[in-house]
N, C-alpha and C positions, 0 to 999 in steps of 0.2 A: 580181459583187456580193458584198460582205462582210456576213454576218449580224451585226447588232448584239448584243453581249454586255454585260450589265449586271453588273459585278462588285460584290458586296456587301462591306460593311466588317466583317462578323463574322469573327473568327478563333478557331479551336479549336487551342489550343497545349498542349504537354506540361506536365503538372503533377507534379513529383516527390513532392509530398506525398500523392499518392493511392497508398496501400499496401495490400497484403494480407498476411496472416500465413501463411507457408508452413512445411511440415514440413521440419526441418533434420536431416540425418543424415550422419555421416561414415563410421564403421566400428564394428564390434562392440566392439572393445577400448576405444575411447574412450567409447563409450556405457555400457559397464559401469562405467567409472571415474566418469562423471558421476552415474549412478544411485547408486552406493555413496556418493559424496560427499553427495548430498542426504539419503539415509537415515541418514547419520552425524550430520547436523545436530541440534542440540537443538531442542526445540519452539519456544523463543523465537527462535532464529536462523532457523528455517524460516519462522515467521510474519512476522518482520521483512523477510526477503528477498522473500517473496511480496507483502507490502504495498507494497514499493518497486516491484516489477514492475507490479502492478495500478495503482498511482498513475501510473506513467509511460506505460502503454499502454491503459488501459481507455477513455480518451476517443478513442483512435485506431481502435478496432475494436469492432464490435458483439459483446457477450458473449465477451470474450477468454478468460475462464476456461473456457468451453465448448470453445473452440478448443484450449486447452492440454490439456484432458482427452482430446479426440479424438486429439491427437498422442501422448499417453501410451499410448493404446490400440494404437498402431501398434508398440509396443515389446515385444509379448508374446514374440517369439522371443528377445529379450535376457534377459527374466526367466526363460525356460526354461533358457537357458545358465547363468544364475546360480543356478538352483534355488530361485527365490523365487516365491511365489504372488502375482501382482499384485493379487488380490482382498484380500490382507491388508495392502496399503499404504493408509494412511488418505487421506481426500479431499484434505487440504491438501498432502500429499506428492505425490499424483498430479498435482495442478495445477502444483505447483512443478517437478516433473520434466518435465512437458510444456512448460513455458516454456523450459527449456534446449534443447529440441528444436524450437524455433520461431524463425523469422527473418522480418523484414519484407522484402517485395519491392515495389519501386516499379514498377508495371506500365507506366507511360507516361513514365518518366524520359528516354528517348531520343527517342521520336517518338510522334505522334498523327496518323494519316493514313489514306488510302485509304477514304473514307467511302462508304456507300450510304444511301438514304433510302426509306422505305415509309410508307404511311398507317397510323396507329395503329388497332388494333382498336376503341378507344374514341373515338367522335366526338361525345360528349355535351357539353353546356354550352359550345357555341361560338357566336360571332356569325356573321351571314351573311357568306359569303365567306372564312371561316376553315377551316383544316384542321389537325388534330393529327397530328404525324408522329413517327416514331422514326428516328433516325440511328444507324447502326452505324459503328464505327471500328476500325482495327487499331492497338492500343496496343503499343508496344515498349519493353522495359526492359533491364536489365543482361543481357549475354550475347546480345542481340538476340532474346530470346524474346518472341514476339508472342501477344496474346490478343484476344478480341472484347469491346468495351465499347459502351455505348449512351448516347445523350442523347435527351431528349424535348423537343419544341418545338411551337409553333403557327405556321403560316404565315398571315399576315393577308391581306386582300384585295389588298394591294399587293405581295405576295410577300416581305414583310419577315419574317424569322425571329425569333420571340420564344422564346428558349431558357429552359427551366425551370431553376431553381436546381439546382446539382449537389450530390448527397448527399456527405457527408463520410466516411461509413464504408462502405468497399467490402466486398462479400461474394462469396465463391465459392459454388458450388452448396451448398445446405443438405443435399442428399441426392444421392448418386450410386448409381444402380442398374445393375448389370451385366445384360446381356441373358441371357435363358434361351433356349437353342438347341434347336431340333428337329433331330435327327440327319439325317433325310432331307433337309430343306431346306438344312441346312448343307453337306452333300455336294453337293447341286445347285448351291449357290453356288460351291463349288470348281470344279465342272465348268463353270459359266458363266464363271469367270475364265480357264479354260483354262491354269491354272498347272501342272497336274499331268498326267502321263501314266501309262500302265500300268507303265512301268519303275520309277517311283518312287511306288508306291501308298501313300497315307496310311491305308489301311484298318486296319492293325495298331494304330493309335491308337484308332480308333472302335470296335474290338472290345471295348475296356475301358469303354465308356460306354453308358448307357441310352438310351432313345428320346429323352429330353430331358436336357439337362445344362447346368450353369453354367460360367462361365469358370474358376472354381477347380477344378471337376471335370475339365475339359479339361486344365488345367495339371498336375494330379496324374497324369492318364493319360499325358501326355507325359513327365513325370519318370520314371514307372514303366517306360515303353517304353525310354527311354534307358538305364536301369539294367539291364533284362532282355535287351536285344538289342544286338548289335554292329552299329552303324549305319555305313553308308558316309557320307562327307561330304555326298553328294547327298540321302540320306534324312534326315539330320539337318537339313539346310537346309530340306527339305520340311516337316517337322513344326514347325520354328521358324516357318515362314511361316504355318502353320495357326494357331498361337498369336497371331501378329502380326495376322492377320485378325480373330480373335475379340476382341482388345483394342480393335478399332476401333468396336465397337458399345457404346453406353451411353446412359442417360437421366439427365437432371439436373433437379433442382427448386430454385428459389430461394424464399426466405422471402417470404411475402405482405406482410410489413411493410418490404420493401426497395424503395426507389425504383429505377426502371429504370437510372438513372445509377450506381447502386451495384452492379449485377449484372455480374460479370466471368466470361466463359467462358474459363478458363485451361486450358492443355493438361492433359489428363487421362490419355490413353492413351499407350503407348510410341510409337505411330505419329506422334504430334504433340508429342513432348517438347521439340523445338526451336522449336515455334511453330505457331500457327493464323493463316493468312495470307489477307488479301484476301477477306473474306466478301461475297458478292453476294446481298443479300436481295431477295426478290420476293414480292409478294402474289399467290398462285396461287388461281384459282377453278376448282373441279372441275366435271365435267359436271352434278353435282347442285346446283350453286350454292354449295356449301360452300367457305369460304375457309380456306386453310392458308398459313402463311408458310414459305417454304423459303429456305435460304441454301447456296449452293455455296461451299466454301472449300478451301484447300490445307493439308494436314497435312504437317509436315516433321519428320523424326526426326534430322536432322543429316547424313543420307546420301541418303535416299529421300523423294520427294514422293508423297503419296497424296490424290487428290481425295476429298472427303467431303461429306456432305449433312446439314444441320441442318433439323429440322422443329419448328415450334411453332404454337400457335393463340393464345397469350396472352402470350408472352415471359416466362413464369414456368417453364413446363415445356418442356424441349427433348429431342428424340430425335436421336441422332447415328448415322449409318450410313455405311460406306464406299461409294464408287462403283467398280463392277467393270467389266470388259470391256476390249477392246483400246484404247478411247479414254481409259481412266483412267490416263494416264501423262504428263499435262501440266497446266499451270496454266490458269486463266482460263475455266472452264466457267460458262455463264450460262443459267439455265433460262427458257423462255418463260412468261408468266403464265397460260397456259391451254394445253390440248391443241390440236394442229393436225391436222385430219383424223383424229381419234381416237387420236393418239399424242402422248406427251410429246415436246417439242422442246428442243434444247439447242444453244447456240453454243459452239464450242470452238476451240482452236488446237493442232492435233496436232503440227505441225512447228516451232513457235516463230516462224513467219513469216506464215502465212496464216490467214484466218478460214474455219471449217468449220461446217456445220449437220448435226446428228445427230437421229435419231428413235429412240424406243424404246417398247415396251409396259411396261417395268419401269423405275421411277425409279432404281434402283440398278445397272442393267446397261446399258452403252452399247457397241455393237459397231462400227458403221460410220458414216462421216460423208462428206459431199459438200463439196468445195471450193466456196465461194461468193464469196470475195473475196481478191485478192492485192494487194500494194503496187503503187501506180500513180503517185503523185505524189512529188516530191522529199522532202517533209516526212515521208513514211511509207515510204521506200524500204527501210529495214532490216527493219521488220515492221509488221503491223497486227494488232489484237486488239480484243475488245469491252471496253467500260467499264461493264458492267452488263447486266442483262436487257433484252430488247427491250420497247419501250413501244407498246401498240396505239393507233393513231390512225385516223381515217376514211380517211386517204390511204395507210395501210400500216403496217408494223412499223418504228418508228423505233429505230435502234440508234446509241447513242453509242459511238464507236470511239476507240482510241488508236493513234497512229502514232509510229514512231521514225525520226528523220532524222539529219542531220549532227551531230556532236559528242554523239551519243546523247541528243538532245533529244526528250522525250516531249511530244506535243501531242494535244489532243482533236479529233476530227472527228465526222461524222455521216453515216449512210447510211440509205436507205429501201428496204424490201423489200415485195413483194406480200403482202397479207393472207392469201390462200388458198394461195399458193405462195411461202413465204419464201426459197426458193432463188433466186428471180428478183429481181435488184437493180433498183429503180426509179430510183435516183439516189444520188449521193454528193457530198459537198463537195469541191471542187477544192483549197480552202485550209483550213487548220485553223480550227475553230470557236473554239478557245481554246488559246493557247500561253503558255508562261511569260513574264511580264513581269519588269521589273527587281527588283521586290519579291519575286517568287515563285521566282526561279531559284536562290537561295542556300538550302542546307539539307544534310541528311544525304546525299542524292543529288542533286547540282545539276541544274538544267535539266529538271525533271520536273513536269508536271501530270497527275493520274491520278484517275479516279473508278471506283467500284464499283456505281453505280446512281443513276438520276435519277427524277423524278416530274413529272407535269403538274398545274398548279394555276392556275385562273382564266385559262386561255389562255396560260400561260407554262410553259416547261420549266425546272424547278429542278434545277440540277446542282451537287451538293456535290463538291468535289475537293480533292485533296492538293497541297501545295506542296513540291516537292523532298523528298518522303518525310520531312518533319519536322512540319508542321502542316497544317491544313485550313481551307477557307473554302467559299463557294458563289457561284454566279452564276445569272442568269436570262436566258432567251432567249424572244422572242415566238414561240410555236409556229407560228402561221400563216406568219410570215415565213420561218422555218426550212424548213417543208414546201414552201413555194412555191419556195425556192431549190433544194431537193433535187429538185423535179420539173422544174426548168429544164434544158433540154438543154445538155450540156457541149460546148464547141467542141473 
């Protein structure tokens, strides 16, 4: 029996007009020449040039002059080289110089895909049968750099999605705060990662630090260590890894006057400079009943992937931490929405082929996992993986999966696991729940449908999904019908 899938007609497509203002830097020599050129302008020439820039870009960015000034402040090392005190540069010159070190970046010019969906923290002012939701997407622009963006919407009683108007002025985080580290716990983190042994001890770096330290202090200690010691290539690689780990921790805040569709989580640390990929958001309820939203995602620096975890309660303030341990070396980790038997639980795919289940007492450290699912049917013979966090139902944990078959076609499936022992599979669909149709198979990566998280509403499963890594849409499935099929014995 094939479960009926109701495809909806809403499409989320890339919009190249959605831009952010990024810091633009080439090299020290060119930077000095630009700064000298601005400082040599007459007052009239500088005012005219600044007026033209503001006229052209002030309607495309919220408080663009503030952005210019922020970018000016990143040039202090150039002013030191030039022997100029930046505090003696007047305000107009600061803003104008900053504009020369700014460029627009279209965050979703290439693709807008891999969505997840969660219940909005704010469920006020709704009609009966409605639910306010937040959708997250992977937005990809020039150079295939990915970021996380959002849309807000209301699902009505018929599971039709009413999407809120999209804000025109995108905003990166209003404030970025680097983590303050405790030396003892940081060393314990290194031990937890099991990245270092006694032969390559990092302690000669920590001898230069106090009991608590910032990223800048750690960076300075590493520079001093490199200058004062003759390091073997192994030791130098070790202390570079320490810095890389430290860069992975940060907190960000968005302005309270920004709509959620205007908030962009763009790569911040070196570990994710080539992209933030496939965030799987989940509404997590703690033992005390408190709700926290988590998202597992993959950070990519161009060579190495690093699983990371976002944490937020309100989608204004986000905390980011790396995931450590032997399991933190692959994509597609998906957190359960509550603890199982007193432990955090996570779906993962260690070998790129099979589904695994892991438990941990610590959200950021994952060590061991148990194999719970292998490819079984022709449409998933290449690999199986999760397509978002498990959904708790009366019949068990519902997991939307993805499978890869002939011609590298990605399709969505479904599996059901025991509530008390999610290692035990209750059932799985023999055929795909949703496979690319003729309209969905063309795109950046052909023949792919993919999701990063679904939600239940009014007895229906709501599945947002990407179409061939280019755009996104959603579909609904009757939950009872799906669960009945999953419980049906397979021949």
